[in-house]
GUDO-821444 format. One record per residue: residue number from 0; x, y, z of N, C-alpha, C in turn; residue in one letter. Coordinates in steps of 0.02 Angstrom, whole numbers, plus 50000, padded with zeros to 5 digits. Atoms other than C-alpha are relative to their C-alpha. Example, Ala and Ser with C-alpha at 12.3 -4.5 7.8 and 13.67 -1.06 7.14 Angstrom:
# GUDO-821444
+-----+-------+-------+-------+-------+-------+-------+-------+-------+-------+---------+
! num !  n.c1 !  n.c2 !  n.c3 ! ca.c1 ! ca.c2 ! ca.c3 !  c.c1 !  c.c2 !  c.c3 ! residuo !
+-----+-------+-------+-------+-------+-------+-------+-------+-------+-------+---------+
!   0 ! 50045 ! 49941 ! 50000 ! 50615 ! 49775 ! 50390 ! 50045 ! 50060 ! 50000 !       A !
!   1 ! 49958 ! 49941 ! 49997 ! 50684 ! 49947 ! 50357 ! 49961 ! 50055 ! 50037 !       S !
+-----+-------+-------+-------+-------+-------+-------+-------+-------+-------+---------+
***
This chain:
# GUDO-821444
+-----+-------+-------+-------+-------+-------+-------+-------+-------+-------+---------+
! num !  n.c1 !  n.c2 !  n.c3 ! ca.c1 ! ca.c2 ! ca.c3 !  c.c1 !  c.c2 !  c.c3 ! residuo !
+-----+-------+-------+-------+-------+-------+-------+-------+-------+-------+---------+
!   0 ! 50060 ! 49987 ! 49961 ! 53640 ! 49840 ! 53241 ! 49941 ! 49965 ! 49967 !       X !
!   1 ! 50058 ! 50036 ! 50026 ! 53485 ! 49733 ! 53220 ! 49938 ! 50044 ! 50004 !       X !
!   2 ! 50062 ! 49961 ! 49997 ! 53320 ! 49814 ! 53174 ! 49953 ! 49972 ! 50053 !       X !
!   3 ! 50046 ! 50022 ! 49948 ! 53191 ! 49809 ! 53313 ! 49929 ! 50020 ! 49979 !       X !
!   4 ! 50070 ! 49987 ! 50013 ! 53003 ! 49804 ! 53302 ! 49968 ! 50021 ! 50066 !       X !
!   5 ! 50034 ! 49976 ! 49940 ! 52903 ! 49907 ! 53427 ! 49926 ! 50008 ! 49986 !       X !
!   6 ! 50073 ! 49995 ! 50007 ! 52716 ! 49909 ! 53456 ! 49974 ! 50046 ! 50054 !       X !
!   7 ! 50030 ! 49954 ! 49952 ! 52613 ! 50044 ! 53540 ! 49927 ! 50010 ! 49982 !       X !
!   8 ! 50072 ! 49990 ! 50011 ! 52425 ! 50065 ! 53560 ! 49988 ! 50073 ! 49980 !       X !
!   9 ! 50019 ! 49933 ! 50023 ! 52362 ! 50215 ! 53460 ! 49925 ! 49997 ! 49985 !       X !
!  10 ! 50071 ! 50011 ! 50006 ! 52175 ! 50219 ! 53487 ! 49960 ! 50059 ! 50027 !       X !
!  11 ! 50045 ! 49948 ! 49976 ! 52024 ! 50323 ! 53535 ! 49948 ! 49968 ! 50047 !       X !
!  12 ! 50048 ! 50024 ! 49951 ! 51910 ! 50300 ! 53687 ! 49951 ! 50056 ! 50018 !       X !
!  13 ! 50051 ! 49953 ! 49979 ! 51746 ! 50386 ! 53729 ! 49965 ! 49971 ! 50061 !       X !
!  14 ! 50035 ! 50021 ! 49939 ! 51681 ! 50371 ! 53908 ! 49942 ! 50048 ! 50011 !       X !
!  15 ! 50061 ! 49961 ! 49988 ! 51503 ! 50430 ! 53943 ! 49972 ! 49981 ! 50067 !       X !
!  16 ! 50030 ! 50011 ! 49935 ! 51435 ! 50450 ! 54119 ! 49934 ! 50038 ! 50003 !       X !
!  17 ! 50064 ! 49965 ! 49998 ! 51248 ! 50489 ! 54123 ! 49978 ! 50014 ! 50072 !       X !
!  18 ! 50031 ! 49981 ! 49937 ! 51168 ! 50581 ! 54269 ! 49928 ! 50019 ! 49984 !       X !
!  19 ! 50070 ! 49991 ! 50019 ! 50979 ! 50567 ! 54255 ! 49961 ! 50031 ! 50057 !       X !
!  20 ! 50042 ! 49965 ! 49951 ! 50868 ! 50690 ! 54346 ! 49926 ! 49991 ! 49982 !       X !
!  21 ! 50072 ! 50006 ! 50013 ! 50679 ! 50714 ! 54347 ! 49980 ! 50032 ! 49934 !       X !
!  22 ! 50017 ! 49966 ! 50062 ! 50676 ! 50835 ! 54199 ! 50058 ! 50005 ! 49951 !       X !
!  23 ! 49941 ! 49991 ! 50042 ! 50854 ! 50838 ! 54132 ! 50047 ! 49940 ! 50005 !       X !
!  24 ! 49947 ! 50051 ! 50001 ! 50995 ! 50721 ! 54084 ! 50066 ! 50037 ! 49989 !       X !
!  25 ! 49934 ! 49972 ! 50010 ! 51177 ! 50769 ! 54103 ! 50047 ! 49943 ! 49982 !       X !
!  26 ! 49951 ! 50049 ! 50021 ! 51312 ! 50675 ! 54010 ! 50070 ! 50029 ! 50011 !       X !
!  27 ! 49929 ! 49981 ! 49993 ! 51493 ! 50688 ! 54066 ! 50038 ! 49960 ! 49948 !       X !
!  28 ! 49965 ! 50032 ! 50056 ! 51597 ! 50651 ! 53911 ! 50075 ! 50008 ! 50009 !       X !
!  29 ! 49928 ! 49998 ! 49999 ! 51781 ! 50608 ! 53911 ! 50026 ! 49963 ! 49938 !       X !
!  30 ! 49972 ! 50028 ! 50061 ! 51870 ! 50578 ! 53746 ! 50076 ! 49998 ! 50008 !       X !
!  31 ! 49927 ! 50008 ! 49996 ! 52049 ! 50509 ! 53749 ! 50023 ! 49967 ! 49935 !       X !
!  32 ! 49973 ! 50031 ! 50059 ! 52152 ! 50472 ! 53597 ! 50076 ! 50006 ! 49998 !       X !
!  33 ! 49927 ! 50002 ! 50007 ! 52331 ! 50431 ! 53551 ! 50015 ! 49984 ! 49927 !       X !
!  34 ! 49980 ! 50016 ! 50068 ! 52417 ! 50430 ! 53384 ! 50075 ! 50003 ! 49992 !       X !
!  35 ! 49929 ! 50005 ! 50015 ! 52586 ! 50396 ! 53308 ! 50026 ! 50067 ! 49975 !       X !
!  36 ! 49973 ! 49934 ! 50016 ! 52696 ! 50551 ! 53294 ! 50070 ! 49996 ! 49971 !       X !
!  37 ! 49933 ! 50008 ! 50028 ! 52855 ! 50480 ! 53216 ! 50044 ! 49961 ! 50047 !       X !
!  38 ! 49951 ! 50036 ! 49959 ! 53012 ! 50403 ! 53287 ! 50046 ! 50050 ! 50034 !       X !
!  39 ! 49952 ! 49956 ! 49965 ! 53127 ! 50480 ! 53417 ! 50071 ! 49983 ! 49977 !       X !
!  40 ! 49930 ! 50009 ! 50020 ! 53317 ! 50486 ! 53404 ! 50025 ! 49928 ! 50009 !       X !
!  41 ! 49979 ! 50069 ! 49988 ! 53333 ! 50308 ! 53471 ! 49962 ! 49950 ! 49957 !       X !
!  42 ! 50038 ! 50044 ! 50044 ! 53208 ! 50237 ! 53345 ! 49935 ! 49974 ! 50030 !       X !
!  43 ! 50063 ! 50022 ! 49969 ! 53063 ! 50211 ! 53466 ! 49944 ! 50046 ! 49978 !       X !
!  44 ! 50056 ! 49957 ! 50022 ! 52890 ! 50273 ! 53416 ! 49981 ! 50052 ! 50052 !       X !
!  45 ! 50026 ! 49947 ! 49956 ! 52828 ! 50437 ! 53488 ! 49924 ! 49999 ! 49993 !       X !
!  46 ! 50072 ! 50002 ! 50000 ! 52646 ! 50433 ! 53538 ! 49974 ! 50064 ! 50034 !       X !
!  47 ! 50033 ! 49941 ! 49972 ! 52543 ! 50591 ! 53565 ! 49936 ! 49978 ! 50035 !       X !
!  48 ! 50062 ! 50016 ! 49964 ! 52408 ! 50570 ! 53698 ! 49964 ! 50064 ! 50017 !       X !
!  49 ! 50040 ! 49940 ! 49987 ! 52267 ! 50696 ! 53713 ! 49935 ! 49980 ! 50033 !       X !
!  50 ! 50062 ! 50014 ! 49964 ! 52109 ! 50711 ! 53816 ! 49955 ! 50061 ! 49996 !       X !
!  51 ! 50050 ! 49947 ! 50003 ! 51950 ! 50813 ! 53800 ! 49943 ! 49980 ! 50048 !       X !
!  52 ! 50056 ! 50012 ! 49954 ! 51818 ! 50827 ! 53937 ! 49949 ! 50055 ! 49991 !       X !
!  53 ! 50054 ! 49951 ! 50004 ! 51649 ! 50912 ! 53925 ! 49937 ! 49971 ! 50031 !       X !
!  54 ! 50064 ! 50021 ! 49972 ! 51474 ! 50906 ! 53997 ! 49945 ! 50022 ! 49953 !       X !
!  55 ! 50057 ! 49985 ! 50043 ! 51310 ! 50903 ! 53902 ! 49937 ! 49992 ! 50041 !       X !
!  56 ! 50062 ! 50003 ! 49962 ! 51143 ! 50943 ! 53980 ! 49941 ! 50012 ! 49953 !       X !
!  57 ! 50058 ! 49993 ! 50044 ! 50975 ! 50919 ! 53893 ! 49938 ! 49976 ! 50037 !       X !
!  58 ! 50063 ! 50023 ! 49971 ! 50793 ! 50890 ! 53932 ! 49990 ! 49926 ! 49984 !       X !
!  59 ! 50015 ! 50070 ! 50012 ! 50733 ! 50711 ! 53947 ! 49956 ! 49995 ! 49937 !       X !
!  60 ! 50038 ! 50009 ! 50061 ! 50670 ! 50652 ! 53777 ! 50031 ! 50037 ! 49940 !       X !
!  61 ! 49968 ! 49965 ! 50055 ! 50777 ! 50773 ! 53674 ! 50054 ! 49956 ! 49969 !       X !
!  62 ! 49947 ! 50037 ! 50034 ! 50895 ! 50702 ! 53544 ! 50063 ! 50042 ! 49998 !       X !
!  63 ! 49936 ! 49965 ! 50004 ! 51079 ! 50745 ! 53540 ! 50042 ! 49966 ! 49945 !       X !
!  64 ! 49954 ! 50029 ! 50049 ! 51215 ! 50719 ! 53411 ! 50070 ! 50024 ! 50017 !       X !
!  65 ! 49930 ! 49984 ! 49987 ! 51402 ! 50713 ! 53440 ! 50036 ! 49995 ! 49933 !       X !
!  66 ! 49965 ! 49998 ! 50064 ! 51505 ! 50765 ! 53289 ! 50066 ! 49963 ! 50002 !       X !
!  67 ! 49937 ! 50036 ! 50007 ! 51663 ! 50684 ! 53226 ! 50060 ! 50041 ! 50019 !       X !
!  68 ! 49936 ! 49969 ! 49984 ! 51841 ! 50723 ! 53269 ! 50040 ! 50003 ! 49935 !       X !
!  69 ! 49964 ! 49991 ! 50062 ! 51940 ! 50794 ! 53125 ! 50068 ! 50030 ! 50014 !       X !
!  70 ! 49934 ! 49971 ! 49991 ! 52125 ! 50828 ! 53114 ! 50037 ! 49996 ! 49933 !       X !
!  71 ! 49960 ! 49998 ! 50061 ! 52253 ! 50867 ! 52981 ! 50073 ! 49995 ! 50019 !       X !
!  72 ! 49930 ! 50012 ! 49986 ! 52433 ! 50810 ! 52978 ! 50041 ! 50031 ! 49943 !       X !
!  73 ! 49956 ! 49972 ! 50051 ! 52571 ! 50904 ! 52887 ! 50063 ! 49957 ! 49997 !       X !
!  74 ! 49940 ! 50041 ! 50010 ! 52705 ! 50790 ! 52817 ! 50054 ! 50044 ! 49968 !       X !
!  75 ! 49945 ! 49960 ! 50026 ! 52873 ! 50868 ! 52784 ! 50059 ! 49954 ! 49986 !       X !
!  76 ! 49944 ! 50043 ! 50017 ! 53012 ! 50780 ! 52693 ! 50054 ! 50039 ! 49964 !       X !
!  77 ! 49944 ! 49968 ! 50034 ! 53176 ! 50818 ! 52608 ! 50034 ! 49948 ! 49957 !       X !
!  78 ! 49961 ! 50044 ! 50043 ! 53261 ! 50740 ! 52460 ! 50057 ! 50040 ! 49971 !       X !
!  79 ! 49942 ! 49965 ! 50025 ! 53434 ! 50784 ! 52398 ! 50042 ! 49955 ! 49956 !       X !
!  80 ! 49955 ! 50037 ! 50044 ! 53563 ! 50732 ! 52271 ! 50057 ! 49973 ! 50044 !       X !
!  81 ! 49946 ! 50028 ! 49960 ! 53689 ! 50612 ! 52349 ! 50066 ! 50038 ! 49990 !       X !
!  82 ! 49935 ! 49965 ! 49996 ! 53857 ! 50693 ! 52395 ! 49992 ! 50075 ! 49988 !       X !
!  83 ! 50008 ! 49929 ! 50014 ! 53811 ! 50860 ! 52312 ! 49952 ! 50033 ! 50050 !       X !
!  84 ! 50047 ! 49973 ! 49952 ! 53669 ! 50883 ! 52435 ! 50031 ! 50017 ! 50067 !       X !
!  85 ! 49965 ! 49986 ! 49937 ! 53794 ! 50888 ! 52579 ! 50039 ! 50065 ! 49998 !       X !
!  86 ! 49964 ! 49937 ! 50007 ! 53881 ! 51044 ! 52511 ! 49951 ! 50056 ! 50017 !       X !
!  87 ! 50048 ! 49952 ! 49974 ! 53802 ! 51194 ! 52602 ! 49959 ! 50039 ! 49949 !       X !
!  88 ! 50039 ! 49958 ! 50046 ! 53751 ! 51315 ! 52463 ! 49971 ! 49958 ! 49943 !       X !
!  89 ! 50022 ! 50042 ! 50056 ! 53740 ! 51189 ! 52322 ! 49945 ! 49952 ! 50022 !       X !
!  90 ! 50051 ! 50046 ! 49974 ! 53642 ! 51067 ! 52430 ! 49933 ! 50034 ! 50009 !       X !
!  91 ! 50062 ! 49962 ! 49991 ! 53513 ! 51202 ! 52470 ! 49965 ! 50010 ! 49933 !       X !
!  92 ! 50029 ! 49988 ! 50066 ! 53487 ! 51238 ! 52285 ! 49973 ! 49936 ! 49969 !       X !
!  93 ! 50020 ! 50063 ! 50032 ! 53469 ! 51054 ! 52238 ! 49949 ! 49960 ! 50039 !       X !
!  94 ! 50047 ! 50040 ! 49960 ! 53357 ! 50992 ! 52379 ! 49928 ! 50017 ! 49984 !       X !
!  95 ! 50072 ! 49991 ! 50009 ! 53170 ! 50971 ! 52365 ! 49966 ! 49987 ! 50066 !       X !
!  96 ! 50036 ! 50008 ! 49937 ! 53055 ! 50995 ! 52515 ! 49925 ! 49999 ! 49986 !       X !
!  97 ! 50072 ! 50003 ! 50012 ! 52881 ! 50932 ! 52474 ! 49962 ! 50008 ! 50066 !       X !
!  98 ! 50044 ! 49991 ! 49942 ! 52750 ! 50992 ! 52598 ! 49929 ! 49989 ! 49977 !       X !
!  99 ! 50068 ! 50012 ! 50020 ! 52578 ! 50921 ! 52584 ! 49958 ! 49981 ! 50061 !       X !
! 100 ! 50044 ! 50019 ! 49945 ! 52435 ! 50915 ! 52708 ! 49969 ! 49932 ! 49984 !       X !
! 101 ! 50030 ! 50066 ! 50008 ! 52361 ! 50743 ! 52736 ! 49950 ! 49989 ! 50055 !       X !
! 102 ! 50051 ! 50017 ! 49951 ! 52203 ! 50689 ! 52822 ! 50005 ! 49925 ! 50014 !       X !
! 103 ! 49999 ! 50071 ! 49983 ! 52221 ! 50525 ! 52916 ! 49931 ! 49968 ! 49991 !       X !
! 104 ! 50064 ! 50034 ! 50009 ! 52087 ! 50395 ! 52884 ! 49977 ! 49970 ! 50064 !       X !
+-----+-------+-------+-------+-------+-------+-------+-------+-------+-------+---------+
***
């Protein structure tokens, strides 16, 4: 079997639609993002797609600030001793399962 290379867009988009009135401004905000979530059983990348929609209303002349998006990923792995790790009870005693939270950059 030959290794294959796959590419998938994993990005973030912010769409802002302003509605300007005589005294107020309304912003319709739509945030869409996608990120890599690992490989499926066939070796193709799994992409998580999410969407957030909200409305913001303020007086004309007021300042607004939109905060950042923060997420945390938990990586889970397993290492075992070759051959001995396949034996049910012995393998459980000898395996190591590091779990560490990671913040993507």
